[in-house]
Backbone as CSV, one residue per row, in Angstrom:
resi,resn,N_x,N_y,N_z,CA_x,CA_y,CA_z,C_x,C_y,C_z
1,MET,53.361,93.602,217.302,53.676,94.476,218.436,54.767,95.447,218.026
2,PRO,54.834,96.598,218.699,55.890,97.555,218.359,57.278,97.010,218.709
3,VAL,58.259,97.385,217.932,59.647,97.008,218.213,60.376,98.249,218.705
4,THR,60.658,98.277,219.997,61.360,99.425,220.577,62.868,99.185,220.509
5,GLU,63.621,100.200,220.889,65.066,100.051,220.889,65.498,98.995,221.898
6,THR,64.797,98.949,223.027,65.103,97.943,224.044,64.843,96.539,223.511
7,ASP,63.718,96.385,222.784,63.412,95.086,222.187,64.533,94.655,221.244
8,ALA,64.936,95.565,220.405,65.951,95.239,219.408,67.251,94.786,220.069
9,GLU,67.595,95.396,221.196,68.818,95.017,221.899,68.732,93.608,222.476
10,GLN,67.508,93.183,222.841,67.336,91.853,223.426,67.391,90.749,222.376
11,LEU,67.111,91.084,221.117,67.059,90.079,220.055,68.463,89.874,219.484
12,THR,69.339,89.348,220.310,70.760,89.284,219.944,71.061,88.290,218.826
13,ALA,70.226,87.259,218.670,70.499,86.240,217.650,69.727,86.487,216.357
14,LEU,68.985,87.583,216.289,68.114,87.827,215.147,68.921,88.108,213.878
15,GLU,68.607,87.375,212.821,69.286,87.561,211.547,68.365,88.108,210.468
16,SER,67.065,87.801,210.567,66.122,88.175,209.515,64.795,88.531,210.153
17,ALA,64.129,89.572,209.632,62.886,90.021,210.260,61.966,90.663,209.232
18,PHE,60.707,90.717,209.600,59.705,91.448,208.818,58.991,92.391,209.769
19,VAL,58.960,93.667,209.445,58.270,94.641,210.291,57.308,95.438,209.427
20,MET,56.189,95.839,210.025,55.200,96.575,209.245,54.519,97.615,210.113
21,THR,53.852,98.558,209.475,53.055,99.533,210.202,51.747,98.885,210.634
22,ASP,50.979,99.584,211.437,49.694,99.054,211.897,48.757,98.761,210.738
23,SER,48.920,99.474,209.615,47.997,99.323,208.487,48.351,98.163,207.563
24,MET,49.545,97.541,207.767,50.015,96.441,206.919,50.462,96.883,205.536
25,TYR,50.449,98.186,205.243,50.759,98.619,203.881,52.156,99.180,203.717
26,ALA,52.924,99.223,204.794,54.273,99.779,204.678,55.151,99.233,205.786
27,VAL,56.436,99.226,205.527,57.396,98.815,206.547,57.496,99.909,207.611
28,ASP,57.594,99.497,208.876,57.810,100.431,209.974,59.232,100.975,209.844
29,GLY,59.351,102.218,209.422,60.652,102.788,209.101,61.613,102.831,210.269
30,ASP,61.116,103.196,211.458,62.007,103.290,212.631,62.542,101.916,213.019
31,ALA,61.635,100.924,213.061,62.073,99.568,213.410,63.026,99.026,212.356
32,HIS,62.726,99.325,211.103,63.586,98.902,210.000,65.008,99.424,210.210
33,GLU,65.099,100.695,210.526,66.416,101.321,210.696,67.167,100.719,211.883
34,ARG,66.452,100.492,212.999,67.097,99.925,214.186,67.672,98.545,213.894
35,LEU,66.874,97.728,213.199,67.304,96.364,212.932,68.425,96.317,211.895
36,GLU,68.314,97.130,210.851,69.360,97.119,209.820,70.695,97.600,210.377
37,SER,70.631,98.496,211.363,71.879,98.985,211.969,72.612,97.866,212.702
38,ARG,71.876,96.774,212.992,72.483,95.602,213.634,72.676,94.463,212.631
39,ASP,72.653,94.792,211.344,72.860,93.826,210.263,71.775,92.748,210.199
40,VAL,70.553,93.105,210.603,69.412,92.213,210.471,68.774,92.472,209.104
41,ALA,68.545,91.410,208.343,67.893,91.549,207.041,66.403,91.795,207.262
42,VAL,65.906,92.935,206.792,64.491,93.284,206.975,63.760,93.114,205.648
43,HIS,62.692,92.319,205.665,61.937,92.013,204.456,60.746,92.946,204.298
44,ASP,60.541,93.369,203.071,59.389,94.215,202.730,58.316,93.308,202.125
45,HIS,57.170,93.230,202.793,56.095,92.336,202.347,54.813,93.147,202.158
46,THR,54.895,94.173,201.326,53.748,95.067,201.151,52.969,94.809,199.864
47,ASP,53.343,93.802,199.097,52.600,93.450,197.888,51.196,92.986,198.276
48,GLU,50.164,93.575,197.650,48.791,93.248,198.001,48.208,92.119,197.152
49,GLY,49.061,91.407,196.429,48.569,90.312,195.607,47.924,89.200,196.398
50,PHE,48.236,89.132,197.700,47.710,88.030,198.511,46.195,88.043,198.597
51,TRP,45.586,89.216,198.457,44.123,89.227,198.564,43.435,89.579,197.243
52,ALA,44.168,89.540,196.162,43.596,89.903,194.861,42.434,88.996,194.484
53,GLN,42.605,87.682,194.673,41.545,86.755,194.303,40.294,87.010,195.137
54,SER,40.474,87.237,196.424,39.344,87.473,197.317,38.577,88.732,196.925
55,VAL,39.303,89.812,196.679,38.652,91.084,196.339,38.001,91.001,194.955
56,ALA,38.692,90.380,194.007,38.152,90.283,192.644,36.876,89.436,192.615
57,GLU,36.872,88.314,193.318,35.666,87.491,193.363,34.512,88.240,194.026
58,PHE,34.839,88.984,195.070,33.807,89.776,195.740,33.250,90.820,194.777
59,GLY,34.153,91.427,193.998,33.712,92.400,193.001,32.801,91.789,191.965
60,LEU,33.111,90.553,191.545,32.239,89.851,190.610,30.870,89.620,191.245
61,GLY,30.867,89.222,192.522,29.607,89.023,193.222,28.785,90.293,193.309
62,LEU,29.437,91.403,193.648,28.734,92.684,193.701,28.182,93.068,192.333
63,THR,28.956,92.783,191.289,28.510,93.106,189.935,27.231,92.352,189.592
64,ILE,27.238,91.057,189.837,26.051,90.246,189.542,24.886,90.674,190.435
65,ASP,25.168,90.955,191.712,24.113,91.437,192.612,23.461,92.699,192.069
66,ALA,24.294,93.620,191.547,23.753,94.884,191.042,22.982,94.683,189.742
67,LEU,23.492,93.810,188.876,22.801,93.568,187.607,21.427,92.949,187.831
68,ARG,21.311,92.084,188.840,20.065,91.350,189.069,19.315,91.821,190.330
69,LYS,19.905,92.780,191.060,19.290,93.318,192.289,18.941,92.206,193.283
70,ILE,19.880,91.305,193.463,19.656,90.156,194.340,19.428,90.571,195.798
71,PRO,20.250,91.459,196.380,20.000,91.822,197.782,18.642,92.481,198.003
72,GLN,18.230,93.342,197.067,16.940,94.009,197.209,15.793,93.004,197.149
73,LYS,15.915,92.023,196.268,14.858,91.013,196.164,14.805,90.155,197.427
74,HIS,15.973,89.810,197.943,16.025,89.024,199.182,15.337,89.774,200.325
75,ALA,15.695,91.054,200.475,15.095,91.847,201.548,13.589,91.996,201.354
76,GLY,13.169,92.191,200.101,11.749,92.360,199.822,10.942,91.113,200.113
77,MET,11.514,89.932,199.834,10.806,88.675,200.073,10.536,88.432,201.554
78,ILE,11.410,88.953,202.402,11.234,88.783,203.835,10.043,89.586,204.337
79,GLU,9.780,90.713,203.708,8.756,91.634,204.200,7.382,91.400,203.577
80,SER,7.335,90.951,202.315,6.038,90.806,201.663,6.161,89.912,200.436
81,HIS,5.034,89.709,199.736,5.026,88.958,198.484,5.183,89.866,197.265
82,ALA,5.485,91.133,197.504,5.595,92.088,196.405,6.621,91.673,195.337
83,PRO,7.767,91.077,195.721,8.731,90.694,194.684,8.236,89.575,193.764
84,TRP,7.214,88.850,194.185,6.674,87.777,193.354,5.669,88.350,192.366
85,ASP,5.722,87.866,191.136,4.703,88.220,190.157,3.573,87.205,190.333
86,LEU,2.574,87.591,191.119,1.546,86.634,191.516,0.759,86.099,190.332
87,GLU,0.622,86.917,189.276,-0.098,86.437,188.090,0.638,85.274,187.430
88,LYS,1.960,85.324,187.465,2.754,84.263,186.836,2.714,82.980,187.658
89,LEU,2.314,83.087,188.924,2.241,81.889,189.755,1.024,81.028,189.411
90,ASP,0.086,81.616,188.701,-1.118,80.876,188.325,-0.795,80.018,187.110
91,ASN,-0.123,78.904,187.384,0.397,78.066,186.309,0.038,76.618,186.590
92,GLU,-0.433,75.922,185.569,-0.866,74.545,185.765,0.306,73.577,185.919
93,VAL,1.480,73.971,185.476,2.654,73.106,185.587,3.280,73.300,186.967
94,PRO,3.358,72.264,187.798,3.896,72.406,189.155,5.317,72.961,189.153
95,GLY,5.528,74.014,189.919,6.855,74.600,190.065,7.309,75.444,188.898
96,ALA,6.523,75.565,187.855,6.938,76.335,186.664,6.537,77.794,186.843
97,ASN,7.209,78.445,187.791,6.810,79.815,188.136,7.848,80.861,187.720
98,GLY,8.889,80.436,187.027,9.972,81.366,186.726,9.777,82.159,185.460
99,HIS,8.625,82.753,185.298,8.335,83.489,184.065,8.451,85.003,184.230
100,GLN,8.539,85.471,185.467,8.481,86.911,185.676,9.805,87.587,185.276
101,PHE,9.699,88.714,184.605,10.869,89.522,184.271,11.058,90.529,185.406
102,ALA,12.175,90.429,186.108,12.329,91.210,187.329,13.484,92.202,187.289
103,ASP,14.189,92.309,186.169,15.315,93.243,186.093,14.812,94.665,185.839
104,ASP,15.609,95.649,186.252,15.232,97.049,186.110,15.841,97.600,184.818
105,PRO,15.041,97.877,183.818,15.578,98.348,182.537,16.197,99.746,182.601
106,ALA,16.018,100.450,183.717,16.604,101.782,183.836,18.110,101.723,184.067
107,PHE,18.599,100.549,184.470,20.026,100.383,184.748,20.539,99.144,184.015
108,THR,21.864,99.060,183.865,22.443,97.865,183.273,21.935,96.649,184.030
109,ASN,21.446,95.654,183.291,20.848,94.501,183.960,21.074,93.250,183.127
110,GLY,20.693,92.119,183.690,20.818,90.862,182.966,22.133,90.166,183.239
111,THR,22.670,89.510,182.232,23.873,88.701,182.404,25.141,89.539,182.273
112,VAL,26.215,89.005,182.836,27.530,89.604,182.619,27.927,89.459,181.152
113,ALA,27.567,88.341,180.572,27.867,88.094,179.157,27.255,89.192,178.293
114,GLY,28.068,89.754,177.412,27.603,90.796,176.509,27.615,92.186,177.090
115,THR,27.909,92.312,178.378,27.922,93.614,179.039,29.273,94.292,178.837
116,ARG,29.251,95.581,178.563,30.494,96.343,178.395,31.051,96.692,179.782
117,VAL,32.083,95.960,180.198,32.730,96.183,181.492,34.013,96.959,181.253
118,ARG,34.133,98.093,181.913,35.292,98.966,181.739,36.022,99.098,183.076
119,ILE,37.336,98.843,183.065,38.111,98.718,184.292,39.288,99.681,184.268
120,ALA,39.446,100.440,185.332,40.602,101.322,185.482,41.608,100.641,186.392
121,GLY,42.685,100.140,185.792,43.720,99.452,186.556,43.700,97.960,186.340
122,VAL,44.821,97.399,185.844,44.907,95.946,185.655,46.062,95.388,186.483
123,GLY,46.129,95.818,187.748,47.081,95.237,188.684,46.555,93.908,189.195
124,ASN,46.962,93.547,190.405,46.573,92.248,190.967,45.059,92.059,190.984
125,ILE,44.345,93.050,191.513,42.897,92.936,191.655,42.205,93.162,190.319
126,GLY,42.568,94.222,189.631,41.895,94.571,188.379,42.024,93.504,187.317
127,SER,43.209,92.914,187.186,43.395,91.892,186.152,42.625,90.625,186.497
128,THR,42.529,90.286,187.785,41.779,89.101,188.193,40.286,89.307,187.970
129,TYR,39.798,90.495,188.312,38.392,90.818,188.060,38.104,90.821,186.558
130,ALA,39.014,91.401,185.777,38.835,91.442,184.324,38.783,90.036,183.745
131,ASP,39.673,89.162,184.205,39.689,87.791,183.718,38.382,87.077,184.054
132,ALA,37.830,87.361,185.257,36.587,86.704,185.676,35.412,87.118,184.797
133,VAL,35.262,88.408,184.562,34.125,88.847,183.747,34.325,88.484,182.285
134,ASP,35.589,88.467,181.843,35.862,88.045,180.466,35.478,86.585,180.268
135,SER,35.768,85.751,181.274,35.446,84.329,181.147,33.941,84.093,181.079
136,LEU,33.162,85.052,181.604,31.707,84.946,181.536,31.127,85.557,180.260
137,GLY,31.992,86.110,179.424,31.535,86.609,178.132,31.325,88.103,178.050
138,ALA,31.835,88.863,179.027,31.700,90.313,178.967,32.603,90.904,177.886
139,ASP,32.247,92.093,177.433,33.090,92.885,176.537,33.955,93.753,177.444
140,VAL,35.220,93.370,177.622,36.077,93.977,178.645,37.127,94.888,178.012
141,ALA,37.232,96.105,178.546,38.300,97.018,178.157,38.858,97.648,179.429
142,ALA,40.127,98.032,179.384,40.777,98.559,180.581,41.747,99.674,180.233
143,TYR,41.986,100.500,181.242,42.980,101.584,181.129,43.965,101.452,182.280
144,ASP,45.248,101.467,181.960,46.288,101.469,182.984,47.581,101.929,182.338
145,PRO,47.980,103.173,182.569,49.181,103.686,181.902,50.471,103.050,182.402
146,TYR,50.418,102.316,183.525,51.628,101.735,184.104,51.795,100.251,183.763
147,ALA,50.793,99.657,183.147,50.849,98.224,182.837,51.397,98.005,181.435
148,ASP,52.092,96.878,181.255,52.584,96.561,179.917,51.539,95.723,179.182
149,GLU,51.791,95.502,177.903,50.803,94.834,177.050,50.400,93.445,177.546
150,PRO,51.344,92.625,178.025,50.936,91.295,178.500,49.897,91.328,179.619
151,CYS,49.896,92.367,180.439,48.889,92.475,181.510,47.484,92.503,180.924
152,PHE,47.316,93.195,179.816,46.003,93.283,179.178,45.637,91.949,178.520
153,HIS,46.611,91.299,177.901,46.337,90.017,177.265,45.927,88.976,178.295
154,ARG,46.640,88.934,179.431,46.329,87.951,180.472,44.939,88.159,181.054
155,SER,44.516,89.415,181.116,43.216,89.710,181.722,42.062,89.609,180.725
156,GLY,42.387,89.457,179.447,41.345,89.393,178.430,40.738,90.735,178.106
157,ALA,41.405,91.821,178.489,40.856,93.158,178.286,41.502,93.852,177.096
158,ASP,40.695,94.542,176.311,41.230,95.419,175.272,41.829,96.646,175.942
159,ARG,42.909,97.141,175.396,43.571,98.291,176.004,42.981,99.593,175.489
160,VAL,42.611,100.463,176.429,42.123,101.798,176.113,43.167,102.784,176.628
161,HIS,43.408,103.867,175.897,44.548,104.721,176.216,44.188,106.006,176.956
162,SER,42.940,106.153,177.368,42.581,107.311,178.186,41.351,106.984,179.014
163,LEU,41.234,107.623,180.158,40.053,107.441,181.000,38.811,107.974,180.313
164,GLU,38.974,109.034,179.551,37.837,109.619,178.834,37.212,108.605,177.878
165,ALA,38.072,107.877,177.162,37.566,106.855,176.242,36.998,105.661,177.002
166,LEU,37.569,105.368,178.178,37.123,104.211,178.953,35.692,104.373,179.456
167,VAL,35.355,105.566,179.935,34.051,105.751,180.587,32.915,106.011,179.604
168,GLU,33.229,106.368,178.372,32.180,106.879,177.495,31.125,105.851,177.108
169,ASP,31.462,104.549,177.121,30.464,103.553,176.749,30.294,102.475,177.820
170,ALA,30.716,102.770,179.059,30.694,101.766,180.123,29.267,101.419,180.540
171,GLU,28.991,100.124,180.609,27.751,99.649,181.226,28.018,99.227,182.670
172,VAL,29.222,98.716,182.914,29.742,98.488,184.264,31.107,99.149,184.316
173,PHE,31.344,99.973,185.336,32.621,100.676,185.458,33.238,100.344,186.813
174,ALA,34.461,99.791,186.795,35.136,99.374,188.021,36.532,99.982,188.097
175,PRO,36.722,101.025,188.912,38.076,101.515,189.158,38.726,100.640,190.229
176,THR,39.750,99.882,189.853,40.342,98.900,190.770,41.778,99.239,191.158
177,VAL,42.167,100.489,191.008,43.523,100.885,191.390,43.620,101.035,192.900
178,PRO,44.808,100.821,193.480,44.990,101.079,194.908,45.003,102.581,195.162
179,LEU,44.762,102.988,196.391,44.790,104.406,196.723,46.211,104.826,197.079
180,THR,46.789,105.677,196.250,48.116,106.252,196.468,48.025,107.743,196.194
181,ASP,49.129,108.441,196.407,49.148,109.870,196.085,48.845,110.093,194.606
182,ALA,49.287,109.158,193.761,49.095,109.306,192.309,47.669,108.994,191.878
183,THR,46.965,108.129,192.628,45.632,107.694,192.187,44.492,108.362,192.940
184,GLU,44.795,109.105,193.996,43.713,109.757,194.737,42.972,110.737,193.810
185,GLY,41.666,110.556,193.702,40.874,111.420,192.822,41.118,111.185,191.349
186,LEU,41.704,110.032,191.003,42.017,109.732,189.598,40.766,109.803,188.725
187,ILE,39.671,109.251,189.224,38.398,109.306,188.498,37.689,110.577,188.945
188,THR,37.711,111.594,188.116,37.221,112.912,188.485,35.700,113.005,188.332
189,ALA,35.164,114.125,188.793,33.725,114.375,188.616,33.361,114.366,187.141
190,GLU,34.250,114.863,186.300,33.986,114.878,184.861,33.863,113.461,184.316
191,HIS,34.731,112.571,184.785,34.638,111.177,184.354,33.324,110.545,184.820
192,VAL,32.956,110.810,186.071,31.721,110.237,186.610,30.516,110.739,185.828
193,HIS,30.499,112.021,185.507,29.360,112.591,184.777,29.348,112.148,183.312
194,ALA,30.479,111.635,182.832,30.528,111.142,181.454,30.027,109.708,181.334
195,LEU,29.851,109.022,182.450,29.338,107.652,182.392,27.924,107.649,181.822
196,PRO,27.597,106.715,180.961,26.246,106.663,180.394,25.198,106.424,181.475
197,GLU,24.006,106.910,181.256,22.914,106.659,182.195,22.665,105.162,182.293
198,GLY,22.438,104.702,183.511,22.206,103.289,183.749,23.452,102.506,184.105
199,CYS,24.619,103.119,183.991,25.879,102.436,184.285,25.915,101.989,185.749
200,VAL,26.520,100.830,185.999,26.756,100.338,187.353,28.214,100.602,187.713
201,VAL,28.451,101.344,188.782,29.806,101.614,189.267,30.123,100.613,190.376
202,VAL,31.239,99.891,190.227,31.639,98.875,191.195,32.892,99.359,191.918
203,LEU,32.813,99.503,193.250,33.938,99.997,194.050,34.394,98.911,195.012
204,ILE,35.636,98.418,194.813,36.134,97.330,195.651,37.549,97.564,196.175
205,THR,38.206,98.670,195.820,39.549,98.909,196.354,39.494,100.040,197.375
206,ARG,39.460,101.285,196.944,39.333,102.417,197.864,38.445,103.479,197.224
207,ALA,37.567,104.053,198.021,36.657,105.069,197.491,37.395,106.350,197.119
208,GLY,38.576,106.556,197.704,39.324,107.782,197.443,39.829,107.918,196.022
209,VAL,39.753,106.860,195.215,40.236,106.950,193.835,39.200,107.593,192.922
210,ILE,37.979,107.802,193.413,36.913,108.353,192.588,36.251,109.517,193.312
211,ASP,35.730,110.459,192.577,35.009,111.594,193.169,33.654,111.109,193.687
212,MET,33.593,110.841,194.988,32.376,110.260,195.556,31.220,111.245,195.588
213,GLU,31.499,112.535,195.646,30.405,113.512,195.603,29.659,113.413,194.279
214,ALA,30.417,113.249,193.198,29.787,113.103,191.885,29.025,111.786,191.795
215,VAL,29.601,110.719,192.375,28.913,109.426,192.384,27.599,109.540,193.143
216,ARG,27.648,110.168,194.328,26.436,110.330,195.137,25.369,111.107,194.370
217,GLU,25.793,112.172,193.740,24.849,113.015,193.004,24.118,112.209,191.930
218,ARG,24.870,111.436,191.160,24.245,110.702,190.061,23.427,109.505,190.564
219,VAL,23.890,108.863,191.643,23.123,107.753,192.214,21.799,108.251,192.769
220,LEU,21.840,109.355,193.513,20.624,109.885,194.130,19.668,110.459,193.096
221,ASP,20.198,110.814,191.934,19.340,111.277,190.831,18.854,110.123,189.962
222,ASP,19.147,108.884,190.385,18.729,107.680,189.651,19.311,107.608,188.246
223,GLU,20.505,108.175,188.065,21.150,108.138,186.752,22.091,106.951,186.605
224,ILE,22.728,106.539,187.714,23.620,105.382,187.702,23.336,104.531,188.936
225,ALA,23.829,103.305,188.919,23.707,102.418,190.074,25.083,102.246,190.712
226,LEU,25.103,101.824,191.964,26.353,101.684,192.702,26.390,100.327,193.391
227,ALA,27.506,99.626,193.242,27.767,98.396,193.992,29.097,98.607,194.704
228,ALA,29.070,98.787,196.023,30.268,99.256,196.723,30.544,98.480,198.004
229,ASP,31.825,98.173,198.191,32.310,97.610,199.452,33.144,98.638,200.208
230,VAL,33.526,99.729,199.538,34.352,100.767,200.153,33.657,102.116,200.032
231,TRP,33.947,102.993,200.987,33.188,104.240,201.110,34.105,105.404,201.443
232,ASP,33.613,106.613,201.181,34.382,107.804,201.514,34.352,108.074,203.003
233,GLU,33.385,107.532,203.719,33.331,107.626,205.168,32.984,106.245,205.710
234,GLU,33.855,105.732,206.583,33.633,104.398,207.137,33.747,104.445,208.661
235,PRO,32.771,103.921,209.411,31.569,103.288,208.890,30.619,104.303,208.251
236,LEU,29.834,103.836,207.307,28.866,104.697,206.636,27.788,105.098,207.640
237,PRO,27.505,106.388,207.803,26.480,106.822,208.758,25.134,106.167,208.453
238,LEU,24.402,105.823,209.495,23.132,105.119,209.321,22.075,105.977,208.650
239,ASP,22.287,107.299,208.630,21.336,108.164,207.935,21.831,108.562,206.546
240,ASP,22.878,107.881,206.057,23.399,108.200,204.731,22.341,107.876,203.680
241,PRO,22.057,108.799,202.779,21.006,108.573,201.781,21.323,107.461,200.782
242,LEU,22.573,107.000,200.721,22.894,105.899,199.816,22.369,104.561,200.335
243,LEU,22.108,104.485,201.619,21.587,103.251,202.187,20.125,103.053,201.808
244,ASP,19.733,101.791,201.701,18.340,101.426,201.465,17.788,102.030,200.176
245,ARG,18.634,102.074,199.130,18.179,102.569,197.838,18.042,101.407,196.864
246,HIS,17.126,101.563,195.924,16.887,100.502,194.952,18.037,100.336,193.982
247,ASN,18.894,101.357,193.850,19.998,101.287,192.889,21.365,101.229,193.560
248,VAL,21.415,100.730,194.803,22.689,100.591,195.517,22.765,99.213,196.162
249,VAL,23.879,98.531,195.940,24.217,97.295,196.649,25.429,97.615,197.511
250,HIS,25.362,97.311,198.802,26.452,97.750,199.675,26.869,96.689,200.684
251,THR,28.176,96.684,200.979,28.766,95.829,202.003,29.797,96.651,202.781
252,PRO,30.168,96.215,204.015,30.987,97.047,204.908,32.493,96.799,204.822
253,HIS,33.095,96.982,203.652,34.539,96.876,203.452,35.077,95.525,203.929
254,ILE,34.576,94.452,203.344,34.934,93.103,203.764,35.501,92.249,202.631
255,ALA,35.754,92.828,201.473,36.112,92.032,200.296,37.425,91.271,200.460
256,GLY,38.412,91.867,201.107,39.753,91.294,201.103,40.045,90.304,202.197
257,ARG,39.304,90.370,203.283,39.659,89.562,204.439,38.921,88.230,204.443
258,THR,39.558,87.221,203.875,39.041,85.858,203.920,40.134,84.960,204.485
259,ARG,39.756,83.772,204.892,40.748,82.800,205.366,41.803,82.563,204.291
260,ASP,41.352,82.435,203.051,42.275,82.141,201.957,43.259,83.284,201.733
261,ALA,42.767,84.527,201.820,43.665,85.674,201.646,44.691,85.730,202.773
262,ASN,44.257,85.471,204.003,45.181,85.492,205.136,46.237,84.389,205.009
263,GLU,45.814,83.202,204.556,46.772,82.122,204.363,47.767,82.465,203.258
264,SER,47.281,83.113,202.205,48.169,83.516,201.116,49.199,84.517,201.614
265,TRP,48.758,85.443,202.463,49.687,86.427,203.032,50.777,85.732,203.838
266,ALA,50.374,84.755,204.662,51.341,84.032,205.491,52.311,83.223,204.633
267,LYS,51.816,82.595,203.579,52.674,81.794,202.700,53.693,82.684,201.997
268,ARG,53.255,83.859,201.573,54.189,84.780,200.904,55.257,85.264,201.879
269,LEU,54.866,85.508,203.118,55.839,85.922,204.122,56.833,84.793,204.384
270,ASP,56.321,83.558,204.495,57.183,82.406,204.694,58.200,82.281,203.568
271,ALA,57.734,82.552,202.337,58.620,82.438,201.176,59.770,83.445,201.246
272,HIS,59.494,84.633,201.817,60.547,85.634,201.984,61.693,85.071,202.806
273,PHE,61.356,84.438,203.937,62.383,83.943,204.841,63.083,82.711,204.285
274,ARG,62.323,81.835,203.628,62.936,80.639,203.060,63.927,80.984,201.960
275,ALA,63.662,82.063,201.266,64.556,82.467,200.165,65.938,82.857,200.674
276,THR,66.037,83.189,201.957,67.328,83.634,202.493,68.040,82.523,203.260
277,GLU,67.397,81.348,203.377,68.010,80.253,204.133,69.202,79.652,203.384
């Protein structure tokens, strides 16, 4: 709830507080000032590490979904038998029907193992995602001019020193930086057009970090695939051409909000107050 000047005057015994904006990403400056003027310790709890595991795991799920086109196959099975290779079902061995090759060779497909995964940003989310795909055997490289060397070692990613070098051989490309003034449009149209044909772009932080017009152009031209939880317009219009495409896996910006992420946020906030006891 908002903290007004009247509220602050009523909280006569208050010694320590946490205040935030409606978006949860910044301290409410006015409330902060009112409380500090009364010698109340105001805690800043804007670190997004609390949901890194949730977002990174979701990103891994989207990656595998895109490599194997799991959502498209699920939807197709509901409507018809077209996803089944009926010729392969004619088998004398009971239940031995898993012979059909169903991956799309026009795009990166198959296992995460052996796939060139390229990541922009090895912060909380990026390093966790990098560690996950590395543990599955991917060839992982990352770019982050603000991270020190141990960040790359912990994530299992080789360090690349420019975005141009990062995108040139990507089979899966995941920009995982948060959206700030410094990162808005970080992945330019030139970077998007430099991605190899068939590349899968995974978006799990904010769409504003990448040139979405360039992404749309290449996706609609069947040059790259997209696995996205975040969009340049939310909610995504129902007539958006990115919907219902064979080379797009999509979810409605839900990667970060899990019970576990919310509990982690609360525990971190609790730790702030306990540290001052």
